[in-house]
FIZA-460525 format. One record per atom (N, C-alpha, C): residue number from 0; residue in three letters; atom name; z, x, y. Coordinates in Angstrom, 3 decimals, always signed. Example, Ala and Ser with C-alpha at 12.3 -4.5 7.8 and 13.67 -1.06 7.14 Angstrom:
<atoms>
ATOM,0,Ala,N,+7.800,+13.190,-5.690
ATOM,0,Ala,CA,+7.800,+12.300,-4.500
ATOM,0,Ala,C,+7.800,+13.200,-3.300
ATOM,1,Ser,N,+7.080,+12.850,-2.250
ATOM,1,Ser,CA,+7.140,+13.670,-1.060
ATOM,1,Ser,C,+7.870,+12.900,+0.030
</atoms>
This chain:
<atoms>
ATOM,0,Met,N,+104.545,+129.175,+86.734
ATOM,0,Met,CA,+103.778,+130.123,+86.161
ATOM,0,Met,C,+102.358,+129.862,+86.025
ATOM,1,Asn,N,+101.437,+130.125,+86.382
ATOM,1,Asn,CA,+99.881,+130.585,+86.116
ATOM,1,Asn,C,+99.342,+130.591,+85.025
ATOM,2,Lys,N,+99.022,+130.029,+84.367
ATOM,2,Lys,CA,+98.144,+130.318,+83.174
ATOM,2,Lys,C,+96.753,+131.625,+83.101
ATOM,3,Ala,N,+96.686,+132.468,+82.393
ATOM,3,Ala,CA,+95.280,+133.068,+83.250
ATOM,3,Ala,C,+94.467,+132.097,+82.681
ATOM,4,Arg,N,+93.376,+132.512,+83.185
ATOM,4,Arg,CA,+92.444,+132.348,+83.142
ATOM,4,Arg,C,+90.673,+133.170,+82.694
ATOM,5,Lys,N,+90.103,+132.505,+81.509
ATOM,5,Lys,CA,+89.267,+133.414,+81.113
ATOM,5,Lys,C,+88.144,+134.189,+82.135
ATOM,6,Thr,N,+87.820,+134.665,+81.579
ATOM,6,Thr,CA,+86.637,+135.530,+82.173
ATOM,6,Thr,C,+85.322,+135.060,+81.271
ATOM,7,Tyr,N,+84.069,+134.546,+82.094
ATOM,7,Tyr,CA,+82.877,+134.830,+81.418
ATOM,7,Tyr,C,+82.302,+135.493,+81.759
ATOM,8,Val,N,+81.524,+135.809,+80.632
ATOM,8,Val,CA,+80.217,+136.797,+80.874
ATOM,8,Val,C,+79.041,+136.459,+80.393
ATOM,9,Leu,N,+78.012,+135.925,+80.994
ATOM,9,Leu,CA,+76.838,+135.340,+80.662
ATOM,9,Leu,C,+75.657,+135.632,+81.122
ATOM,10,Lys,N,+74.573,+135.477,+80.366
ATOM,10,Lys,CA,+73.624,+136.714,+80.172
ATOM,10,Lys,C,+72.447,+134.845,+80.289
ATOM,11,Leu,N,+71.371,+135.110,+81.045
ATOM,11,Leu,CA,+70.294,+133.661,+80.624
ATOM,11,Leu,C,+69.016,+134.314,+80.912
ATOM,12,Tyr,N,+68.303,+134.136,+79.887
ATOM,12,Tyr,CA,+66.934,+134.724,+79.536
ATOM,12,Tyr,C,+65.858,+133.895,+80.159
ATOM,13,Val,N,+65.116,+133.992,+80.843
ATOM,13,Val,CA,+64.083,+133.206,+81.074
ATOM,13,Val,C,+62.772,+134.362,+81.424
ATOM,14,Ala,N,+62.058,+133.294,+81.018
ATOM,14,Ala,CA,+60.759,+133.640,+81.361
ATOM,14,Ala,C,+59.637,+133.286,+82.486
ATOM,15,Gly,N,+60.105,+134.288,+83.432
ATOM,15,Gly,CA,+59.318,+134.108,+84.671
ATOM,15,Gly,C,+59.686,+132.769,+85.509
ATOM,16,Asn,N,+59.143,+131.983,+86.297
ATOM,16,Asn,CA,+59.303,+131.130,+87.209
ATOM,16,Asn,C,+59.039,+130.097,+86.225
ATOM,17,Thr,N,+58.917,+129.613,+85.656
ATOM,17,Thr,CA,+58.523,+128.206,+84.645
ATOM,17,Thr,C,+59.868,+127.069,+85.504
ATOM,18,Pro,N,+58.909,+126.107,+84.899
ATOM,18,Pro,CA,+59.890,+125.062,+85.110
ATOM,18,Pro,C,+61.253,+124.850,+85.054
ATOM,19,Asn,N,+61.052,+125.184,+83.398
ATOM,19,Asn,CA,+62.039,+125.186,+82.784
ATOM,19,Asn,C,+63.307,+125.773,+83.139
ATOM,20,Ser,N,+62.647,+127.317,+83.358
ATOM,20,Ser,CA,+63.790,+128.686,+83.968
ATOM,20,Ser,C,+64.335,+127.857,+84.727
ATOM,21,Val,N,+63.639,+127.561,+85.669
ATOM,21,Val,CA,+64.150,+127.446,+87.164
ATOM,21,Val,C,+65.124,+126.174,+87.022
ATOM,22,Arg,N,+64.705,+124.824,+86.194
ATOM,22,Arg,CA,+65.870,+124.327,+86.140
ATOM,22,Arg,C,+67.056,+124.288,+85.027
ATOM,23,Ala,N,+66.867,+126.105,+84.121
ATOM,23,Ala,CA,+68.191,+126.099,+83.744
ATOM,23,Ala,C,+69.213,+127.071,+84.696
ATOM,24,Leu,N,+68.453,+127.754,+85.168
ATOM,24,Leu,CA,+69.132,+128.508,+86.265
ATOM,24,Leu,C,+69.993,+127.417,+87.162
ATOM,25,Lys,N,+69.330,+126.794,+87.717
ATOM,25,Lys,CA,+69.801,+125.139,+88.886
ATOM,25,Lys,C,+70.677,+125.254,+88.219
ATOM,26,Thr,N,+70.735,+124.486,+86.607
ATOM,26,Thr,CA,+71.790,+123.381,+86.264
ATOM,26,Thr,C,+72.787,+124.661,+85.721
ATOM,27,Leu,N,+72.821,+125.401,+85.413
ATOM,27,Leu,CA,+73.596,+126.502,+85.142
ATOM,27,Leu,C,+74.386,+126.980,+86.153
ATOM,28,Lys,N,+73.961,+127.052,+87.415
ATOM,28,Lys,CA,+74.764,+127.658,+88.490
ATOM,28,Lys,C,+75.223,+126.235,+88.981
ATOM,29,Asn,N,+75.101,+125.163,+88.506
ATOM,29,Asn,CA,+75.933,+124.113,+89.227
ATOM,29,Asn,C,+77.036,+123.838,+88.226
ATOM,30,Ile,N,+76.884,+123.653,+86.829
ATOM,30,Ile,CA,+78.187,+124.249,+86.413
ATOM,30,Ile,C,+78.994,+124.940,+86.512
ATOM,31,Leu,N,+78.638,+126.119,+86.189
ATOM,31,Leu,CA,+79.176,+127.404,+86.810
ATOM,31,Leu,C,+80.168,+127.219,+88.101
ATOM,32,Glu,N,+79.529,+126.574,+88.998
ATOM,32,Glu,CA,+80.388,+126.465,+90.550
ATOM,32,Glu,C,+81.661,+125.350,+90.245
ATOM,33,Gln,N,+81.361,+124.561,+89.369
ATOM,33,Gln,CA,+82.246,+123.012,+88.828
ATOM,33,Gln,C,+83.331,+123.378,+88.089
ATOM,34,Glu,N,+82.764,+124.093,+87.514
ATOM,34,Glu,CA,+83.978,+124.279,+85.865
ATOM,34,Glu,C,+84.438,+125.791,+86.210
ATOM,35,Phe,N,+83.546,+126.950,+86.611
ATOM,35,Phe,CA,+84.378,+127.965,+86.333
ATOM,35,Phe,C,+84.872,+128.365,+87.242
ATOM,36,Gln,N,+84.929,+128.243,+88.473
ATOM,36,Gln,CA,+85.372,+128.312,+89.826
ATOM,36,Gln,C,+85.450,+130.075,+90.065
ATOM,37,Gly,N,+84.325,+131.039,+89.996
ATOM,37,Gly,CA,+84.150,+132.492,+90.091
ATOM,37,Gly,C,+84.706,+133.254,+88.665
ATOM,38,Val,N,+85.236,+132.677,+88.056
ATOM,38,Val,CA,+85.598,+133.373,+86.959
ATOM,38,Val,C,+84.633,+133.681,+86.108
ATOM,39,Tyr,N,+83.358,+134.048,+86.669
ATOM,39,Tyr,CA,+82.047,+134.116,+85.432
ATOM,39,Tyr,C,+81.578,+135.293,+86.133
ATOM,40,Ala,N,+80.531,+136.070,+85.329
ATOM,40,Ala,CA,+79.758,+137.305,+85.830
ATOM,40,Ala,C,+78.422,+136.736,+85.221
ATOM,41,Leu,N,+77.692,+136.200,+85.659
ATOM,41,Leu,CA,+76.133,+136.125,+85.389
ATOM,41,Leu,C,+74.890,+136.739,+85.835
ATOM,42,Lys,N,+74.164,+137.319,+84.738
ATOM,42,Lys,CA,+72.711,+138.268,+84.562
ATOM,42,Lys,C,+71.815,+137.703,+84.320
ATOM,43,Val,N,+70.756,+137.245,+84.928
ATOM,43,Val,CA,+69.584,+136.868,+84.883
ATOM,43,Val,C,+68.720,+137.221,+84.174
ATOM,44,Ile,N,+67.880,+137.312,+83.442
ATOM,44,Ile,CA,+67.096,+138.313,+82.736
ATOM,44,Ile,C,+65.520,+137.976,+82.839
ATOM,45,Asp,N,+64.627,+138.201,+83.009
ATOM,45,Asp,CA,+63.308,+138.046,+82.938
ATOM,45,Asp,C,+62.809,+138.855,+82.094
ATOM,46,Val,N,+61.997,+138.158,+80.921
ATOM,46,Val,CA,+61.699,+138.619,+80.128
ATOM,46,Val,C,+60.442,+139.032,+80.054
ATOM,47,Met,N,+59.764,+138.655,+81.019
ATOM,47,Met,CA,+58.044,+138.756,+81.512
ATOM,47,Met,C,+58.522,+140.593,+81.949
ATOM,48,Lys,N,+59.621,+140.703,+82.375
ATOM,48,Lys,CA,+59.667,+142.085,+82.860
ATOM,48,Lys,C,+60.872,+142.898,+82.706
ATOM,49,Asn,N,+60.981,+142.756,+81.462
ATOM,49,Asn,CA,+61.709,+143.552,+80.811
ATOM,49,Asn,C,+62.096,+142.631,+79.518
ATOM,50,Pro,N,+60.999,+142.941,+78.805
ATOM,50,Pro,CA,+61.045,+142.458,+76.924
ATOM,50,Pro,C,+61.603,+142.836,+76.211
ATOM,51,Gln,N,+62.269,+144.593,+76.843
ATOM,51,Gln,CA,+62.995,+145.377,+75.758
ATOM,51,Gln,C,+64.241,+144.597,+75.667
ATOM,52,Leu,N,+64.935,+144.119,+76.847
ATOM,52,Leu,CA,+66.285,+143.328,+76.445
ATOM,52,Leu,C,+66.139,+142.217,+75.844
ATOM,53,Ala,N,+65.076,+141.216,+75.801
ATOM,53,Ala,CA,+65.188,+139.686,+75.056
ATOM,53,Ala,C,+65.305,+140.796,+73.420
ATOM,54,Glu,N,+64.287,+141.787,+73.083
ATOM,54,Glu,CA,+63.941,+142.342,+72.134
ATOM,54,Glu,C,+65.350,+142.592,+71.229
ATOM,55,Glu,N,+65.851,+143.296,+71.957
ATOM,55,Glu,CA,+67.497,+144.127,+71.761
ATOM,55,Glu,C,+68.636,+143.000,+71.196
ATOM,56,Asp,N,+68.442,+141.982,+72.616
ATOM,56,Asp,CA,+69.300,+140.842,+72.029
ATOM,56,Asp,C,+68.819,+139.854,+70.988
ATOM,57,Lys,N,+67.747,+140.418,+70.558
ATOM,57,Lys,CA,+66.847,+139.387,+69.907
ATOM,57,Lys,C,+66.727,+137.613,+70.142
ATOM,58,Ile,N,+66.194,+137.646,+71.342
ATOM,58,Ile,CA,+65.958,+136.723,+71.946
ATOM,58,Ile,C,+64.868,+135.927,+71.219
ATOM,59,Leu,N,+64.534,+134.995,+71.231
ATOM,59,Leu,CA,+63.767,+134.472,+70.166
ATOM,59,Leu,C,+62.362,+133.484,+71.192
ATOM,60,Ala,N,+63.532,+132.280,+72.352
ATOM,60,Ala,CA,+62.761,+131.615,+73.203
ATOM,60,Ala,C,+63.225,+131.413,+74.669
ATOM,61,Thr,N,+62.814,+131.016,+75.516
ATOM,61,Thr,CA,+63.385,+131.168,+77.026
ATOM,61,Thr,C,+63.287,+129.618,+77.086
ATOM,62,Pro,N,+63.935,+129.199,+78.364
ATOM,62,Pro,CA,+65.444,+129.675,+78.738
ATOM,62,Pro,C,+66.841,+129.813,+77.483
ATOM,63,Thr,N,+67.612,+130.658,+77.006
ATOM,63,Thr,CA,+68.621,+130.925,+76.202
ATOM,63,Thr,C,+69.529,+131.616,+77.185
ATOM,64,Leu,N,+70.829,+130.704,+77.247
ATOM,64,Leu,CA,+72.365,+131.490,+77.459
ATOM,64,Leu,C,+72.981,+131.926,+76.773
ATOM,65,Ser,N,+73.129,+133.061,+77.040
ATOM,65,Ser,CA,+73.973,+134.207,+75.844
ATOM,65,Ser,C,+75.053,+134.127,+76.188
ATOM,66,Lys,N,+76.385,+133.852,+76.101
ATOM,66,Lys,CA,+78.082,+133.712,+76.536
ATOM,66,Lys,C,+78.241,+134.929,+75.590
ATOM,67,Ile,N,+78.515,+136.121,+76.548
ATOM,67,Ile,CA,+79.171,+137.567,+75.824
ATOM,67,Ile,C,+80.427,+137.326,+75.515
ATOM,68,Leu,N,+81.382,+137.352,+76.454
ATOM,68,Leu,CA,+82.863,+137.594,+76.732
ATOM,68,Leu,C,+83.387,+135.819,+77.254
ATOM,69,Pro,N,+84.228,+135.234,+76.632
ATOM,69,Pro,CA,+85.147,+135.575,+75.302
ATOM,69,Pro,C,+84.367,+134.966,+74.037
ATOM,70,Pro,N,+84.381,+136.246,+73.399
ATOM,70,Pro,CA,+84.424,+136.086,+72.081
ATOM,70,Pro,C,+84.459,+134.056,+71.534
ATOM,71,Pro,N,+83.885,+134.106,+70.971
ATOM,71,Pro,CA,+82.557,+134.562,+69.678
ATOM,71,Pro,C,+81.473,+134.876,+70.928
ATOM,72,Val,N,+80.208,+135.130,+70.430
ATOM,72,Val,CA,+78.915,+135.367,+71.564
ATOM,72,Val,C,+78.145,+134.020,+70.730
ATOM,73,Arg,N,+77.637,+133.045,+71.795
ATOM,73,Arg,CA,+77.433,+132.080,+71.988
ATOM,73,Arg,C,+75.901,+131.960,+72.369
ATOM,74,Lys,N,+75.073,+131.198,+71.829
ATOM,74,Lys,CA,+73.573,+131.262,+72.391
ATOM,74,Lys,C,+73.236,+129.859,+72.458
ATOM,75,Ile,N,+72.853,+129.435,+73.488
ATOM,75,Ile,CA,+72.499,+128.044,+73.773
ATOM,75,Ile,C,+70.813,+128.228,+74.284
ATOM,76,Ile,N,+69.944,+127.409,+73.483
ATOM,76,Ile,CA,+68.960,+128.065,+73.923
ATOM,76,Ile,C,+67.917,+126.166,+74.658
ATOM,77,Gly,N,+67.066,+125.999,+75.449
ATOM,77,Gly,CA,+66.927,+124.946,+76.012
ATOM,77,Gly,C,+66.954,+125.254,+78.028
ATOM,78,Asp,N,+66.514,+123.976,+78.661
ATOM,78,Asp,CA,+66.840,+123.872,+80.044
ATOM,78,Asp,C,+68.371,+123.687,+80.628
ATOM,79,Leu,N,+69.351,+123.429,+79.633
ATOM,79,Leu,CA,+70.650,+123.629,+79.699
ATOM,79,Leu,C,+71.364,+122.121,+80.486
ATOM,80,Ser,N,+70.024,+121.144,+80.411
ATOM,80,Ser,CA,+70.257,+119.758,+80.694
ATOM,80,Ser,C,+71.385,+118.911,+80.186
ATOM,81,Asp,N,+71.512,+119.115,+79.318
ATOM,81,Asp,CA,+72.640,+118.395,+78.089
ATOM,81,Asp,C,+74.034,+119.146,+78.756
ATOM,82,Arg,N,+74.734,+118.642,+79.672
ATOM,82,Arg,CA,+75.772,+119.463,+80.157
ATOM,82,Arg,C,+76.569,+119.457,+78.852
ATOM,83,Glu,N,+77.243,+118.272,+78.363
ATOM,83,Glu,CA,+78.259,+118.541,+77.183
ATOM,83,Glu,C,+77.924,+119.225,+76.733
ATOM,84,Arg,N,+76.860,+119.956,+75.917
ATOM,84,Arg,CA,+76.366,+121.259,+74.913
ATOM,84,Arg,C,+76.459,+122.420,+75.793
ATOM,85,Val,N,+76.823,+122.047,+76.827
ATOM,85,Val,CA,+76.762,+123.558,+77.445
ATOM,85,Val,C,+77.931,+123.328,+77.510
ATOM,86,Leu,N,+78.933,+123.064,+77.678
ATOM,86,Leu,CA,+80.129,+123.221,+77.865
ATOM,86,Leu,C,+80.993,+123.063,+76.383
ATOM,87,Ile,N,+80.281,+122.919,+75.357
ATOM,87,Ile,CA,+80.496,+123.076,+74.057
ATOM,87,Ile,C,+80.386,+124.130,+74.105
ATOM,88,Gly,N,+79.160,+124.578,+74.103
ATOM,88,Gly,CA,+78.424,+126.082,+73.860
ATOM,88,Gly,C,+79.547,+127.150,+74.675
ATOM,89,Leu,N,+80.052,+126.581,+76.073
ATOM,89,Leu,CA,+80.880,+127.910,+76.312
ATOM,89,Leu,C,+82.415,+127.876,+75.998
ATOM,90,Asp,N,+82.967,+126.770,+75.376
ATOM,90,Asp,CA,+84.013,+126.315,+75.078
ATOM,90,Asp,C,+85.352,+125.773,+76.110
ATOM,91,Leu,N,+84.495,+125.065,+76.972
ATOM,91,Leu,CA,+84.897,+125.061,+77.995
ATOM,91,Leu,C,+84.984,+123.166,+77.778
ATOM,92,Leu,N,+85.016,+122.315,+76.498
ATOM,92,Leu,CA,+84.800,+121.075,+76.854
ATOM,92,Leu,C,+86.250,+120.365,+76.087
ATOM,93,Tyr,N,+87.008,+121.612,+75.355
ATOM,93,Tyr,CA,+88.042,+121.377,+74.969
ATOM,93,Tyr,C,+89.115,+120.998,+75.896
ATOM,94,Glu,N,+88.861,+121.917,+77.615
ATOM,94,Glu,CA,+89.685,+121.705,+78.642
ATOM,94,Glu,C,+89.828,+120.443,+79.138
ATOM,95,Glu,N,+88.861,+119.490,+78.758
ATOM,95,Glu,CA,+88.637,+118.188,+79.350
ATOM,95,Glu,C,+89.229,+116.754,+78.951
ATOM,96,Leu,N,+89.685,+117.479,+77.363
ATOM,96,Leu,CA,+90.318,+116.587,+76.501
ATOM,96,Leu,C,+91.807,+116.047,+77.492
ATOM,97,Ser,N,+92.159,+114.378,+77.861
ATOM,97,Ser,CA,+93.380,+114.439,+77.772
ATOM,97,Ser,C,+94.183,+114.647,+77.201
ATOM,98,Glu,N,+95.580,+114.990,+77.702
ATOM,98,Glu,CA,+96.742,+114.985,+76.918
ATOM,98,Glu,C,+96.716,+114.527,+75.921
ATOM,99,Glu,N,+96.500,+112.842,+75.836
ATOM,99,Glu,CA,+96.873,+112.112,+74.699
ATOM,99,Glu,C,+95.555,+112.446,+73.972
ATOM,100,Asp,N,+94.459,+112.397,+74.402
ATOM,100,Asp,CA,+93.263,+113.078,+73.371
ATOM,100,Asp,C,+93.834,+113.819,+72.639
ATOM,101,Trp,N,+94.238,+114.874,+73.303
ATOM,101,Trp,CA,+94.841,+116.104,+72.307
ATOM,101,Trp,C,+96.074,+116.281,+71.366
ATOM,102,Glu,N,+96.626,+115.143,+71.656
ATOM,102,Glu,CA,+97.664,+114.029,+71.099
ATOM,102,Glu,C,+97.738,+114.017,+69.185
ATOM,103,Glu,N,+96.576,+113.285,+69.870
ATOM,103,Glu,CA,+96.086,+111.779,+68.562
ATOM,103,Glu,C,+95.371,+113.073,+68.014
ATOM,104,Ser,N,+94.571,+114.190,+68.675
ATOM,104,Ser,CA,+93.727,+115.225,+67.490
ATOM,104,Ser,C,+94.481,+115.464,+66.382
ATOM,105,Gln,N,+95.939,+115.671,+67.176
ATOM,105,Gln,CA,+96.756,+116.622,+66.422
ATOM,105,Gln,C,+97.396,+115.728,+65.165
ATOM,106,Asn,N,+97.554,+114.345,+65.146
ATOM,106,Asn,CA,+97.963,+113.762,+64.644
ATOM,106,Asn,C,+96.983,+113.704,+63.197
ATOM,107,Leu,N,+95.628,+113.765,+63.095
ATOM,107,Leu,CA,+95.125,+113.795,+62.357
ATOM,107,Leu,C,+95.077,+114.301,+61.165
</atoms>
C-alpha cells in the first residue's frame, strides 16, 4: 500500500533578475525535482513587479521562499544554497533519516 505523499505549495519571492534571485530559483528547482518529484506547486513572485504581494505576505527581504502547504507556514530567506537548511525548512529532512537513526532518536 502506497503512503500518501504531501503536496507542497511554495512561493518564491525575488527582486528582479539579480544573481541571488537567479541562484535561489535554480537551486530550488533542483531540490524540488530531486526531492518532491512533481508533488509541488511553485509560484515565483517578482516583488519589483508586484510589490503589493510582498507587502501582503510580509516579505522583508529577497529572495524568500515561503512554504504555504502543508502547515505550518515557513519562510526561508537567502539564495537557498544551504540544501540542508532548505530541506529542514520544508519538513523534508526527517524523511532522509535511516530507520536505525529513527529508532535511536526514539530511545533518547
